[in-house]
mmCIF file of the C-alpha atoms, coordinates in Angstrom:
data_MODEL
# 
_entry.id   MODEL 
# 
loop_
_atom_site.group_PDB 
_atom_site.id 
_atom_site.type_symbol 
_atom_site.label_atom_id 
_atom_site.label_alt_id 
_atom_site.label_comp_id 
_atom_site.label_asym_id 
_atom_site.label_entity_id 
_atom_site.label_seq_id 
_atom_site.pdbx_PDB_ins_code 
_atom_site.Cartn_x 
_atom_site.Cartn_y 
_atom_site.Cartn_z 
_atom_site.occupancy 
_atom_site.B_iso_or_equiv 
_atom_site.pdbx_formal_charge 
_atom_site.auth_seq_id 
_atom_site.auth_comp_id 
_atom_site.auth_asym_id 
_atom_site.auth_atom_id 
_atom_site.pdbx_PDB_model_num 
ATOM 1   C CA . MET A 1 1   ? -42.495 27.114  25.878  1.00 0.00 ? 1   MET A CA 1 
ATOM 2   C CA . PHE A 1 2   ? -42.193 23.915  26.486  1.00 0.00 ? 2   PHE A CA 1 
ATOM 3   C CA . LYS A 1 3   ? -42.363 23.227  22.147  1.00 0.00 ? 3   LYS A CA 1 
ATOM 4   C CA . LYS A 1 4   ? -39.468 25.699  22.060  1.00 0.00 ? 4   LYS A CA 1 
ATOM 5   C CA . ILE A 1 5   ? -37.585 23.876  24.686  1.00 0.00 ? 5   ILE A CA 1 
ATOM 6   C CA . ALA A 1 6   ? -38.065 20.655  23.253  1.00 0.00 ? 6   ALA A CA 1 
ATOM 7   C CA . LEU A 1 7   ? -37.434 21.783  20.232  1.00 0.00 ? 7   LEU A CA 1 
ATOM 8   C CA . SER A 1 8   ? -34.169 23.348  21.395  1.00 0.00 ? 8   SER A CA 1 
ATOM 9   C CA . VAL A 1 9   ? -32.707 19.806  22.518  1.00 0.00 ? 9   VAL A CA 1 
ATOM 10  C CA . VAL A 1 10  ? -34.070 18.036  19.528  1.00 0.00 ? 10  VAL A CA 1 
ATOM 11  C CA . ILE A 1 11  ? -31.485 20.553  17.740  1.00 0.00 ? 11  ILE A CA 1 
ATOM 12  C CA . LEU A 1 12  ? -29.039 20.030  20.135  1.00 0.00 ? 12  LEU A CA 1 
ATOM 13  C CA . VAL A 1 13  ? -28.866 16.323  20.010  1.00 0.00 ? 13  VAL A CA 1 
ATOM 14  C CA . ILE A 1 14  ? -28.718 16.528  16.387  1.00 0.00 ? 14  ILE A CA 1 
ATOM 15  C CA . VAL A 1 15  ? -25.983 18.752  16.359  1.00 0.00 ? 15  VAL A CA 1 
ATOM 16  C CA . VAL A 1 16  ? -24.004 16.586  18.694  1.00 0.00 ? 16  VAL A CA 1 
ATOM 17  C CA . LEU A 1 17  ? -24.130 13.492  17.009  1.00 0.00 ? 17  LEU A CA 1 
ATOM 18  C CA . VAL A 1 18  ? -23.256 15.533  13.639  1.00 0.00 ? 18  VAL A CA 1 
ATOM 19  C CA . VAL A 1 19  ? -19.939 16.593  15.684  1.00 0.00 ? 19  VAL A CA 1 
ATOM 20  C CA . ALA A 1 20  ? -19.538 13.025  16.989  1.00 0.00 ? 20  ALA A CA 1 
ATOM 21  C CA . TYR A 1 21  ? -19.791 11.586  13.723  1.00 0.00 ? 21  TYR A CA 1 
ATOM 22  C CA . PHE A 1 22  ? -17.651 14.111  11.545  1.00 0.00 ? 22  PHE A CA 1 
ATOM 23  C CA . VAL A 1 23  ? -15.119 13.894  14.850  1.00 0.00 ? 23  VAL A CA 1 
ATOM 24  C CA . ARG A 1 24  ? -14.849 10.198  14.636  1.00 0.00 ? 24  ARG A CA 1 
ATOM 25  C CA . ASN A 1 25  ? -14.343 10.167  10.813  1.00 0.00 ? 25  ASN A CA 1 
ATOM 26  C CA . MET A 1 26  ? -11.310 12.105  11.023  1.00 0.00 ? 26  MET A CA 1 
ATOM 27  C CA . LEU A 1 27  ? -9.955  10.070  14.304  1.00 0.00 ? 27  LEU A CA 1 
ATOM 28  C CA . VAL A 1 28  ? -10.047 6.967   11.705  1.00 0.00 ? 28  VAL A CA 1 
ATOM 29  C CA . GLU A 1 29  ? -8.493  9.486   9.163   1.00 0.00 ? 29  GLU A CA 1 
ATOM 30  C CA . LYS A 1 30  ? -5.690  10.271  11.301  1.00 0.00 ? 30  LYS A CA 1 
ATOM 31  C CA . ALA A 1 31  ? -5.458  6.742   12.668  1.00 0.00 ? 31  ALA A CA 1 
ATOM 32  C CA . VAL A 1 32  ? -5.087  5.391   9.162   1.00 0.00 ? 32  VAL A CA 1 
ATOM 33  C CA . GLU A 1 33  ? -2.627  8.002   7.894   1.00 0.00 ? 33  GLU A CA 1 
ATOM 34  C CA . ALA A 1 34  ? -0.502  7.603   11.133  1.00 0.00 ? 34  ALA A CA 1 
ATOM 35  C CA . GLY A 1 35  ? 0.047   4.076   11.050  1.00 0.00 ? 35  GLY A CA 1 
ATOM 36  C CA . SER A 1 36  ? 0.574   3.405   7.485   1.00 0.00 ? 36  SER A CA 1 
ATOM 37  C CA . ALA A 1 37  ? 3.067   5.979   7.441   1.00 0.00 ? 37  ALA A CA 1 
ATOM 38  C CA . TYR A 1 38  ? 5.179   4.590   10.609  1.00 0.00 ? 38  TYR A CA 1 
ATOM 39  C CA . ALA A 1 39  ? 4.651   1.617   8.770   1.00 0.00 ? 39  ALA A CA 1 
ATOM 40  C CA . LEU A 1 40  ? 5.819   2.482   5.410   1.00 0.00 ? 40  LEU A CA 1 
ATOM 41  C CA . GLY A 1 41  ? 8.435   5.434   6.241   1.00 0.00 ? 41  GLY A CA 1 
ATOM 42  C CA . VAL A 1 42  ? 6.707   7.722   3.919   1.00 0.00 ? 42  VAL A CA 1 
ATOM 43  C CA . GLU A 1 43  ? 4.122   10.259  4.457   1.00 0.00 ? 43  GLU A CA 1 
ATOM 44  C CA . THR A 1 44  ? 0.631   8.969   3.679   1.00 0.00 ? 44  THR A CA 1 
ATOM 45  C CA . ASN A 1 45  ? -2.615  10.849  3.208   1.00 0.00 ? 45  ASN A CA 1 
ATOM 46  C CA . LEU A 1 46  ? -6.487  9.695   2.869   1.00 0.00 ? 46  LEU A CA 1 
ATOM 47  C CA . GLY A 1 47  ? -8.796  11.912  1.088   1.00 0.00 ? 47  GLY A CA 1 
ATOM 48  C CA . SER A 1 48  ? -11.951 11.001  3.408   1.00 0.00 ? 48  SER A CA 1 
ATOM 49  C CA . ALA A 1 49  ? -13.061 8.313   5.983   1.00 0.00 ? 49  ALA A CA 1 
ATOM 50  C CA . SER A 1 50  ? -16.579 7.321   6.447   1.00 0.00 ? 50  SER A CA 1 
ATOM 51  C CA . LEU A 1 51  ? -18.043 5.811   9.424   1.00 0.00 ? 51  LEU A CA 1 
ATOM 52  C CA . GLU A 1 52  ? -21.590 4.567   8.858   1.00 0.00 ? 52  GLU A CA 1 
ATOM 53  C CA . ILE A 1 53  ? -23.478 6.033   11.545  1.00 0.00 ? 53  ILE A CA 1 
ATOM 54  C CA . SER A 1 54  ? -24.506 2.365   12.823  1.00 0.00 ? 54  SER A CA 1 
ATOM 55  C CA . GLY A 1 55  ? -20.953 1.335   13.159  1.00 0.00 ? 55  GLY A CA 1 
ATOM 56  C CA . GLY A 1 56  ? -21.024 -1.777  10.402  1.00 0.00 ? 56  GLY A CA 1 
ATOM 57  C CA . SER A 1 57  ? -19.051 0.020   7.886   1.00 0.00 ? 57  SER A CA 1 
ATOM 58  C CA . VAL A 1 58  ? -15.905 1.873   7.415   1.00 0.00 ? 58  VAL A CA 1 
ATOM 59  C CA . GLU A 1 59  ? -15.031 3.510   4.138   1.00 0.00 ? 59  GLU A CA 1 
ATOM 60  C CA . LEU A 1 60  ? -11.671 5.347   2.886   1.00 0.00 ? 60  LEU A CA 1 
ATOM 61  C CA . ASN A 1 61  ? -11.030 7.144   0.133   1.00 0.00 ? 61  ASN A CA 1 
ATOM 62  C CA . ASN A 1 62  ? -8.060  8.060   -2.029  1.00 0.00 ? 62  ASN A CA 1 
ATOM 63  C CA . LEU A 1 63  ? -5.363  7.065   0.072   1.00 0.00 ? 63  LEU A CA 1 
ATOM 64  C CA . ALA A 1 64  ? -1.868  8.297   -1.424  1.00 0.00 ? 64  ALA A CA 1 
ATOM 65  C CA . VAL A 1 65  ? 1.773   6.687   -0.399  1.00 0.00 ? 65  VAL A CA 1 
ATOM 66  C CA . SER A 1 66  ? 4.559   9.077   -1.496  1.00 0.00 ? 66  SER A CA 1 
ATOM 67  C CA . ASN A 1 67  ? 7.468   7.879   -3.118  1.00 0.00 ? 67  ASN A CA 1 
ATOM 68  C CA . PRO A 1 68  ? 10.710  8.047   -1.231  1.00 0.00 ? 68  PRO A CA 1 
ATOM 69  C CA . GLU A 1 69  ? 12.863  10.959  -2.007  1.00 0.00 ? 69  GLU A CA 1 
ATOM 70  C CA . GLY A 1 70  ? 15.140  10.586  -4.922  1.00 0.00 ? 70  GLY A CA 1 
ATOM 71  C CA . PHE A 1 71  ? 12.316  9.056   -7.156  1.00 0.00 ? 71  PHE A CA 1 
ATOM 72  C CA . THR A 1 72  ? 10.495  10.487  -10.119 1.00 0.00 ? 72  THR A CA 1 
ATOM 73  C CA . THR A 1 73  ? 7.074   9.792   -9.384  1.00 0.00 ? 73  THR A CA 1 
ATOM 74  C CA . LYS A 1 74  ? 4.924   11.456  -6.701  1.00 0.00 ? 74  LYS A CA 1 
ATOM 75  C CA . GLU A 1 75  ? 3.524   8.310   -5.752  1.00 0.00 ? 75  GLU A CA 1 
ATOM 76  C CA . PHE A 1 76  ? 4.875   4.972   -4.853  1.00 0.00 ? 76  PHE A CA 1 
ATOM 77  C CA . LEU A 1 77  ? 1.005   3.723   -4.094  1.00 0.00 ? 77  LEU A CA 1 
ATOM 78  C CA . SER A 1 78  ? -2.681  4.863   -4.301  1.00 0.00 ? 78  SER A CA 1 
ATOM 79  C CA . LEU A 1 79  ? -5.732  2.973   -3.859  1.00 0.00 ? 79  LEU A CA 1 
ATOM 80  C CA . ARG A 1 80  ? -9.240  4.998   -4.799  1.00 0.00 ? 80  ARG A CA 1 
ATOM 81  C CA . ARG A 1 81  ? -11.773 2.714   -2.306  1.00 0.00 ? 81  ARG A CA 1 
ATOM 82  C CA . GLY A 1 82  ? -11.414 0.666   0.714   1.00 0.00 ? 82  GLY A CA 1 
ATOM 83  C CA . MET A 1 83  ? -14.699 -0.704  2.386   1.00 0.00 ? 83  MET A CA 1 
ATOM 84  C CA . PHE A 1 84  ? -14.463 -2.329  5.697   1.00 0.00 ? 84  PHE A CA 1 
ATOM 85  C CA . ALA A 1 85  ? -17.418 -4.592  7.070   1.00 0.00 ? 85  ALA A CA 1 
ATOM 86  C CA . VAL A 1 86  ? -16.970 -4.493  10.689  1.00 0.00 ? 86  VAL A CA 1 
ATOM 87  C CA . ASP A 1 87  ? -18.331 -6.162  13.742  1.00 0.00 ? 87  ASP A CA 1 
ATOM 88  C CA . ALA A 1 88  ? -20.498 -3.275  14.587  1.00 0.00 ? 88  ALA A CA 1 
ATOM 89  C CA . GLY A 1 89  ? -20.161 -3.761  18.613  1.00 0.00 ? 89  GLY A CA 1 
ATOM 90  C CA . SER A 1 90  ? -16.858 -3.394  18.073  1.00 0.00 ? 90  SER A CA 1 
ATOM 91  C CA . VAL A 1 91  ? -16.178 -0.499  16.584  1.00 0.00 ? 91  VAL A CA 1 
ATOM 92  C CA . LEU A 1 92  ? -14.525 1.253   19.004  1.00 0.00 ? 92  LEU A CA 1 
ATOM 93  C CA . ASP A 1 93  ? -12.967 -1.302  21.236  1.00 0.00 ? 93  ASP A CA 1 
ATOM 94  C CA . LYS A 1 94  ? -9.358  -2.082  22.031  1.00 0.00 ? 94  LYS A CA 1 
ATOM 95  C CA . GLU A 1 95  ? -9.649  -4.881  19.292  1.00 0.00 ? 95  GLU A CA 1 
ATOM 96  C CA . VAL A 1 96  ? -11.705 -4.369  15.987  1.00 0.00 ? 96  VAL A CA 1 
ATOM 97  C CA . LYS A 1 97  ? -13.257 -7.638  14.521  1.00 0.00 ? 97  LYS A CA 1 
ATOM 98  C CA . VAL A 1 98  ? -13.360 -7.000  10.673  1.00 0.00 ? 98  VAL A CA 1 
ATOM 99  C CA . ASP A 1 99  ? -15.349 -9.376  8.325   1.00 0.00 ? 99  ASP A CA 1 
ATOM 100 C CA . SER A 1 100 ? -13.833 -8.481  5.306   1.00 0.00 ? 100 SER A CA 1 
ATOM 101 C CA . PHE A 1 101 ? -11.457 -5.094  3.857   1.00 0.00 ? 101 PHE A CA 1 
ATOM 102 C CA . ILE A 1 102 ? -12.182 -4.856  0.147   1.00 0.00 ? 102 ILE A CA 1 
ATOM 103 C CA . ILE A 1 103 ? -9.615  -2.802  -1.964  1.00 0.00 ? 103 ILE A CA 1 
ATOM 104 C CA . GLU A 1 104 ? -10.139 -1.174  -5.196  1.00 0.00 ? 104 GLU A CA 1 
ATOM 105 C CA . GLY A 1 105 ? -8.492  0.608   -7.892  1.00 0.00 ? 105 GLY A CA 1 
ATOM 106 C CA . VAL A 1 106 ? -4.976  0.255   -6.743  1.00 0.00 ? 106 VAL A CA 1 
ATOM 107 C CA . THR A 1 107 ? -2.021  1.705   -8.665  1.00 0.00 ? 107 THR A CA 1 
ATOM 108 C CA . LEU A 1 108 ? 1.612   0.574   -7.637  1.00 0.00 ? 108 LEU A CA 1 
ATOM 109 C CA . ASN A 1 109 ? 4.406   2.811   -9.113  1.00 0.00 ? 109 ASN A CA 1 
ATOM 110 C CA . LEU A 1 110 ? 7.601   0.683   -9.283  1.00 0.00 ? 110 LEU A CA 1 
ATOM 111 C CA . GLU A 1 111 ? 10.668  2.603   -9.966  1.00 0.00 ? 111 GLU A CA 1 
ATOM 112 C CA . GLN A 1 112 ? 14.443  2.334   -10.225 1.00 0.00 ? 112 GLN A CA 1 
ATOM 113 C CA . ILE A 1 113 ? 16.596  4.073   -10.941 1.00 0.00 ? 113 ILE A CA 1 
ATOM 114 C CA . ASP A 1 114 ? 20.368  2.688   -11.687 1.00 0.00 ? 114 ASP A CA 1 
ATOM 115 C CA . ARG A 1 115 ? 20.891  0.427   -8.591  1.00 0.00 ? 115 ARG A CA 1 
ATOM 116 C CA . ARG A 1 116 ? 18.216  1.915   -6.364  1.00 0.00 ? 116 ARG A CA 1 
ATOM 117 C CA . GLY A 1 117 ? 14.677  0.680   -6.313  1.00 0.00 ? 117 GLY A CA 1 
ATOM 118 C CA . ASN A 1 118 ? 11.732  2.642   -4.608  1.00 0.00 ? 118 ASN A CA 1 
ATOM 119 C CA . TYR A 1 119 ? 9.941   -0.813  -3.564  1.00 0.00 ? 119 TYR A CA 1 
ATOM 120 C CA . GLN A 1 120 ? 13.485  -1.641  -1.701  1.00 0.00 ? 120 GLN A CA 1 
ATOM 121 C CA . VAL A 1 121 ? 13.573  1.366   0.038   1.00 0.00 ? 121 VAL A CA 1 
ATOM 122 C CA . LEU A 1 122 ? 9.917   0.508   1.747   1.00 0.00 ? 122 LEU A CA 1 
ATOM 123 C CA . LEU A 1 123 ? 10.601  -2.953  2.014   1.00 0.00 ? 123 LEU A CA 1 
ATOM 124 C CA . ASP A 1 124 ? 13.672  -1.921  4.136   1.00 0.00 ? 124 ASP A CA 1 
ATOM 125 C CA . ASN A 1 125 ? 11.507  0.704   6.188   1.00 0.00 ? 125 ASN A CA 1 
ATOM 126 C CA . ILE A 1 126 ? 9.159   -2.279  6.724   1.00 0.00 ? 126 ILE A CA 1 
ATOM 127 C CA . LYS A 1 127 ? 11.638  -4.337  8.070   1.00 0.00 ? 127 LYS A CA 1 
ATOM 128 C CA . GLN A 1 128 ? 12.844  -1.702  10.315  1.00 0.00 ? 128 GLN A CA 1 
ATOM 129 C CA . LEU A 1 129 ? 9.314   -1.518  11.690  1.00 0.00 ? 129 LEU A CA 1 
ATOM 130 C CA . GLU A 1 130 ? 8.604   -1.699  15.684  1.00 0.00 ? 130 GLU A CA 1 
ATOM 131 C CA . ILE A 1 131 ? 5.383   -2.336  15.994  1.00 0.00 ? 131 ILE A CA 1 
ATOM 132 C CA . LYS A 1 132 ? 5.573   -1.685  20.259  1.00 0.00 ? 132 LYS A CA 1 
ATOM 133 C CA . SER A 1 133 ? 6.914   1.821   19.935  1.00 0.00 ? 133 SER A CA 1 
ATOM 134 C CA . SER A 1 134 ? 4.180   2.857   17.123  1.00 0.00 ? 134 SER A CA 1 
ATOM 135 C CA . GLY A 1 135 ? 1.932   4.245   19.841  1.00 0.00 ? 135 GLY A CA 1 
ATOM 136 C CA . GLU A 1 136 ? -1.480  2.529   18.274  1.00 0.00 ? 136 GLU A CA 1 
ATOM 137 C CA . SER A 1 137 ? -3.795  1.167   20.350  1.00 0.00 ? 137 SER A CA 1 
ATOM 138 C CA . GLN A 1 138 ? -6.592  -0.477  19.077  1.00 0.00 ? 138 GLN A CA 1 
ATOM 139 C CA . LYS A 1 139 ? -5.747  -4.090  16.916  1.00 0.00 ? 139 LYS A CA 1 
ATOM 140 C CA . PHE A 1 140 ? -7.764  -5.477  14.381  1.00 0.00 ? 140 PHE A CA 1 
ATOM 141 C CA . ARG A 1 141 ? -9.053  -8.896  13.356  1.00 0.00 ? 141 ARG A CA 1 
ATOM 142 C CA . ILE A 1 142 ? -9.229  -9.279  9.810   1.00 0.00 ? 142 ILE A CA 1 
ATOM 143 C CA . GLY A 1 143 ? -10.995 -11.935 8.111   1.00 0.00 ? 143 GLY A CA 1 
ATOM 144 C CA . LEU A 1 144 ? -10.498 -11.177 4.536   1.00 0.00 ? 144 LEU A CA 1 
ATOM 145 C CA . ILE A 1 145 ? -8.731  -8.629  2.734   1.00 0.00 ? 145 ILE A CA 1 
ATOM 146 C CA . ALA A 1 146 ? -9.202  -8.535  -0.987  1.00 0.00 ? 146 ALA A CA 1 
ATOM 147 C CA . LEU A 1 147 ? -7.253  -6.483  -3.327  1.00 0.00 ? 147 LEU A CA 1 
ATOM 148 C CA . ARG A 1 148 ? -9.054  -5.900  -7.043  1.00 0.00 ? 148 ARG A CA 1 
ATOM 149 C CA . ASP A 1 149 ? -8.453  -4.369  -10.291 1.00 0.00 ? 149 ASP A CA 1 
ATOM 150 C CA . ILE A 1 150 ? -4.692  -3.527  -9.435  1.00 0.00 ? 150 ILE A CA 1 
ATOM 151 C CA . ASN A 1 151 ? -2.631  -1.898  -12.067 1.00 0.00 ? 151 ASN A CA 1 
ATOM 152 C CA . VAL A 1 152 ? 1.413   -1.935  -12.019 1.00 0.00 ? 152 VAL A CA 1 
ATOM 153 C CA . SER A 1 153 ? 3.743   0.685   -13.788 1.00 0.00 ? 153 SER A CA 1 
ATOM 154 C CA . GLY A 1 154 ? 7.498   -0.070  -13.870 1.00 0.00 ? 154 GLY A CA 1 
ATOM 155 C CA . SER A 1 155 ? 10.049  2.453   -14.528 1.00 0.00 ? 155 SER A CA 1 
ATOM 156 C CA . LEU A 1 156 ? 13.758  1.749   -15.161 1.00 0.00 ? 156 LEU A CA 1 
ATOM 157 C CA . SER A 1 157 ? 16.521  4.299   -15.308 1.00 0.00 ? 157 SER A CA 1 
ATOM 158 C CA . LEU A 1 158 ? 19.699  2.951   -16.439 1.00 0.00 ? 158 LEU A CA 1 
ATOM 159 C CA . LEU A 1 159 ? 22.814  5.188   -17.409 1.00 0.00 ? 159 LEU A CA 1 
ATOM 160 C CA . GLY A 1 160 ? 20.736  7.862   -18.498 1.00 0.00 ? 160 GLY A CA 1 
ATOM 161 C CA . LYS A 1 161 ? 18.168  5.776   -20.090 1.00 0.00 ? 161 LYS A CA 1 
ATOM 162 C CA . LYS A 1 162 ? 14.496  5.238   -19.388 1.00 0.00 ? 162 LYS A CA 1 
ATOM 163 C CA . ALA A 1 163 ? 12.607  2.714   -20.160 1.00 0.00 ? 163 ALA A CA 1 
ATOM 164 C CA . GLU A 1 164 ? 9.006   1.986   -19.063 1.00 0.00 ? 164 GLU A CA 1 
ATOM 165 C CA . LYS A 1 165 ? 5.824   -0.394  -18.967 1.00 0.00 ? 165 LYS A CA 1 
ATOM 166 C CA . SER A 1 166 ? 2.723   -1.517  -17.269 1.00 0.00 ? 166 SER A CA 1 
ATOM 167 C CA . PHE A 1 167 ? 0.486   -4.271  -16.496 1.00 0.00 ? 167 PHE A CA 1 
ATOM 168 C CA . LYS A 1 168 ? -2.621  -5.637  -14.901 1.00 0.00 ? 168 LYS A CA 1 
ATOM 169 C CA . LEU A 1 169 ? -1.797  -7.660  -11.960 1.00 0.00 ? 169 LEU A CA 1 
ATOM 170 C CA . ASP A 1 170 ? -4.468  -10.351 -10.926 1.00 0.00 ? 170 ASP A CA 1 
ATOM 171 C CA . ASN A 1 171 ? -6.410  -9.693  -7.996  1.00 0.00 ? 171 ASN A CA 1 
ATOM 172 C CA . PHE A 1 172 ? -5.520  -11.551 -4.673  1.00 0.00 ? 172 PHE A CA 1 
ATOM 173 C CA . SER A 1 173 ? -6.653  -12.026 -1.119  1.00 0.00 ? 173 SER A CA 1 
ATOM 174 C CA . LEU A 1 174 ? -5.351  -12.648 2.305   1.00 0.00 ? 174 LEU A CA 1 
ATOM 175 C CA . ARG A 1 175 ? -6.841  -14.305 4.858   1.00 0.00 ? 175 ARG A CA 1 
ATOM 176 C CA . ASP A 1 176 ? -7.245  -14.368 8.982   1.00 0.00 ? 176 ASP A CA 1 
ATOM 177 C CA . VAL A 1 177 ? -4.732  -11.136 9.082   1.00 0.00 ? 177 VAL A CA 1 
ATOM 178 C CA . GLY A 1 178 ? -4.007  -10.535 12.872  1.00 0.00 ? 178 GLY A CA 1 
ATOM 179 C CA . SER A 1 179 ? -6.186  -13.663 13.609  1.00 0.00 ? 179 SER A CA 1 
ATOM 180 C CA . ASP A 1 180 ? -3.717  -14.483 16.296  1.00 0.00 ? 180 ASP A CA 1 
ATOM 181 C CA . ASN A 1 181 ? -2.776  -11.555 18.487  1.00 0.00 ? 181 ASN A CA 1 
ATOM 182 C CA . GLY A 1 182 ? -4.656  -8.896  16.490  1.00 0.00 ? 182 GLY A CA 1 
ATOM 183 C CA . ALA A 1 183 ? -2.751  -6.666  14.470  1.00 0.00 ? 183 ALA A CA 1 
ATOM 184 C CA . LYS A 1 184 ? -2.279  -2.690  14.387  1.00 0.00 ? 184 LYS A CA 1 
ATOM 185 C CA . ILE A 1 185 ? -2.401  -0.398  11.296  1.00 0.00 ? 185 ILE A CA 1 
ATOM 186 C CA . SER A 1 186 ? 0.785   -0.231  11.085  1.00 0.00 ? 186 SER A CA 1 
ATOM 187 C CA . GLU A 1 187 ? 1.261   -4.241  10.633  1.00 0.00 ? 187 GLU A CA 1 
ATOM 188 C CA . VAL A 1 188 ? -1.596  -4.254  8.545   1.00 0.00 ? 188 VAL A CA 1 
ATOM 189 C CA . THR A 1 189 ? -0.034  -1.868  6.163   1.00 0.00 ? 189 THR A CA 1 
ATOM 190 C CA . ALA A 1 190 ? 2.751   -3.327  6.091   1.00 0.00 ? 190 ALA A CA 1 
ATOM 191 C CA . THR A 1 191 ? 1.612   -6.943  5.115   1.00 0.00 ? 191 THR A CA 1 
ATOM 192 C CA . VAL A 1 192 ? -0.784  -5.819  2.387   1.00 0.00 ? 192 VAL A CA 1 
ATOM 193 C CA . VAL A 1 193 ? 2.627   -3.151  0.689   1.00 0.00 ? 193 VAL A CA 1 
ATOM 194 C CA . LYS A 1 194 ? 4.804   -6.200  1.081   1.00 0.00 ? 194 LYS A CA 1 
ATOM 195 C CA . THR A 1 195 ? 2.447   -8.778  -0.016  1.00 0.00 ? 195 THR A CA 1 
ATOM 196 C CA . LEU A 1 196 ? 1.703   -6.317  -2.887  1.00 0.00 ? 196 LEU A CA 1 
ATOM 197 C CA . ILE A 1 197 ? 5.110   -5.679  -4.216  1.00 0.00 ? 197 ILE A CA 1 
ATOM 198 C CA . THR A 1 198 ? 6.034   -9.291  -3.923  1.00 0.00 ? 198 THR A CA 1 
ATOM 199 C CA . LYS A 1 199 ? 3.220   -10.453 -6.161  1.00 0.00 ? 199 LYS A CA 1 
ATOM 200 C CA . ALA A 1 200 ? 4.020   -7.637  -8.647  1.00 0.00 ? 200 ALA A CA 1 
ATOM 201 C CA . LEU A 1 201 ? 7.964   -8.354  -9.161  1.00 0.00 ? 201 LEU A CA 1 
ATOM 202 C CA . ALA A 1 202 ? 7.058   -12.096 -9.396  1.00 0.00 ? 202 ALA A CA 1 
ATOM 203 C CA . ALA A 1 203 ? 4.645   -11.285 -11.990 1.00 0.00 ? 203 ALA A CA 1 
ATOM 204 C CA . GLY A 1 204 ? 6.374   -8.648  -13.406 1.00 0.00 ? 204 GLY A CA 1 
ATOM 205 C CA . GLY A 1 205 ? 9.059   -11.602 -15.186 1.00 0.00 ? 205 GLY A CA 1 
ATOM 206 C CA . GLY A 1 206 ? 8.780   -10.124 -19.067 1.00 0.00 ? 206 GLY A CA 1 
ATOM 207 C CA . LEU A 1 207 ? 6.235   -7.321  -18.704 1.00 0.00 ? 207 LEU A CA 1 
ATOM 208 C CA . LEU A 1 208 ? 8.758   -4.959  -16.665 1.00 0.00 ? 208 LEU A CA 1 
ATOM 209 C CA . PRO A 1 209 ? 11.310  -3.009  -18.278 1.00 0.00 ? 209 PRO A CA 1 
ATOM 210 C CA . GLU A 1 210 ? 14.467  -5.865  -19.001 1.00 0.00 ? 210 GLU A CA 1 
ATOM 211 C CA . GLY A 1 211 ? 17.179  -5.277  -16.172 1.00 0.00 ? 211 GLY A CA 1 
ATOM 212 C CA . PHE A 1 212 ? 14.685  -4.330  -13.713 1.00 0.00 ? 212 PHE A CA 1 
ATOM 213 C CA . GLY A 1 213 ? 15.196  -5.672  -9.985  1.00 0.00 ? 213 GLY A CA 1 
ATOM 214 C CA . LYS A 1 214 ? 19.040  -5.789  -10.836 1.00 0.00 ? 214 LYS A CA 1 
ATOM 215 C CA . ASN A 1 215 ? 21.649  -3.512  -9.791  1.00 0.00 ? 215 ASN A CA 1 
ATOM 216 C CA . LEU A 1 216 ? 24.330  -1.844  -11.712 1.00 0.00 ? 216 LEU A CA 1 
ATOM 217 C CA . SER A 1 217 ? 27.124  -4.261  -11.170 1.00 0.00 ? 217 SER A CA 1 
ATOM 218 C CA . GLU A 1 218 ? 24.819  -6.843  -12.481 1.00 0.00 ? 218 GLU A CA 1 
ATOM 219 C CA . LEU A 1 219 ? 23.821  -5.102  -15.315 1.00 0.00 ? 219 LEU A CA 1 
ATOM 220 C CA . LYS A 1 220 ? 27.367  -4.436  -16.089 1.00 0.00 ? 220 LYS A CA 1 
ATOM 221 C CA . ASP A 1 221 ? 28.623  -8.331  -15.357 1.00 0.00 ? 221 ASP A CA 1 
ATOM 222 C CA . GLN A 1 222 ? 25.670  -9.217  -17.823 1.00 0.00 ? 222 GLN A CA 1 
ATOM 223 C CA . GLY A 1 223 ? 27.145  -6.624  -20.140 1.00 0.00 ? 223 GLY A CA 1 
ATOM 224 C CA . VAL A 1 224 ? 30.301  -8.224  -19.924 1.00 0.00 ? 224 VAL A CA 1 
ATOM 225 C CA . GLU A 1 225 ? 29.373  -11.577 -20.024 1.00 0.00 ? 225 GLU A CA 1 
ATOM 226 C CA . ASN A 1 226 ? 27.565  -10.775 -23.253 1.00 0.00 ? 226 ASN A CA 1 
ATOM 227 C CA . VAL A 1 227 ? 30.458  -9.446  -25.008 1.00 0.00 ? 227 VAL A CA 1 
ATOM 228 C CA . LYS A 1 228 ? 32.811  -12.628 -23.984 1.00 0.00 ? 228 LYS A CA 1 
ATOM 229 C CA . THR A 1 229 ? 29.628  -14.910 -25.620 1.00 0.00 ? 229 THR A CA 1 
ATOM 230 C CA . GLU A 1 230 ? 29.772  -12.959 -28.703 1.00 0.00 ? 230 GLU A CA 1 
ATOM 231 C CA . ALA A 1 231 ? 33.605  -13.320 -28.808 1.00 0.00 ? 231 ALA A CA 1 
ATOM 232 C CA . ALA A 1 232 ? 33.565  -16.671 -28.343 1.00 0.00 ? 232 ALA A CA 1 
ATOM 233 C CA . ASP A 1 233 ? 31.173  -17.497 -30.871 1.00 0.00 ? 233 ASP A CA 1 
ATOM 234 C CA . LYS A 1 234 ? 32.688  -15.511 -33.543 1.00 0.00 ? 234 LYS A CA 1 
ATOM 235 C CA . LEU A 1 235 ? 36.085  -17.263 -32.718 1.00 0.00 ? 235 LEU A CA 1 
ATOM 236 C CA . GLN A 1 236 ? 34.005  -20.225 -32.871 1.00 0.00 ? 236 GLN A CA 1 
ATOM 237 C CA . ASP A 1 237 ? 32.855  -19.534 -36.577 1.00 0.00 ? 237 ASP A CA 1 
ATOM 238 C CA . LEU A 1 238 ? 36.332  -18.614 -38.420 1.00 0.00 ? 238 LEU A CA 1 
ATOM 239 C CA . ALA A 1 239 ? 37.615  -21.559 -36.573 1.00 0.00 ? 239 ALA A CA 1 
ATOM 240 C CA . ASN A 1 240 ? 34.780  -23.867 -38.648 1.00 0.00 ? 240 ASN A CA 1 
ATOM 241 C CA . LEU A 1 241 ? 35.566  -21.797 -41.558 1.00 0.00 ? 241 LEU A CA 1 
# 
């Protein structure tokens, strides 16, 4: 009889631990999705979150950030894998200490249709971010955020014509994120995405389609100036005959 009771207790404890494990993973997943969506103003989906039983690491898989409305590609940004190395004792605290956050397999789809760019829409959303009303309670102090294996594609649709190019962006790191007062998930997301966009646009000169980042009026003005220059050159050639 005692053995049966003991066995039942052991089974119950195991069931409780398993349920608690999956509940914690679900809570992490929902927190990441909600914080990221709040920061960027678009739908964000996380494939899975896995919190190590001991609490020393958190793995995020297949994070997808949707493109704003009006653009052709489904996703603006996707991350294949993210790994947090966390201070085990602070996982459930109001302030979580993270030694490192390594992000691997980044795909960034920059798209511009005439004068409107998807990257600008997200940057504008980030500017309007009001952290106090996000509803997040947990804050993070992250020693290192490293992005690796970054692929960037650029698509420019102008007056019915479309040009596409892609390139590999150098790995980069951010240090001491939230070191002052701690950073909420929405703040961390905003910092990473803003830096990624800025670096991609800066590195894209000559790699992205010609005219990318310029609005329609600038391109028209550039076209007029080219015509004027060509006409002036021809007049000069005639004068030299």
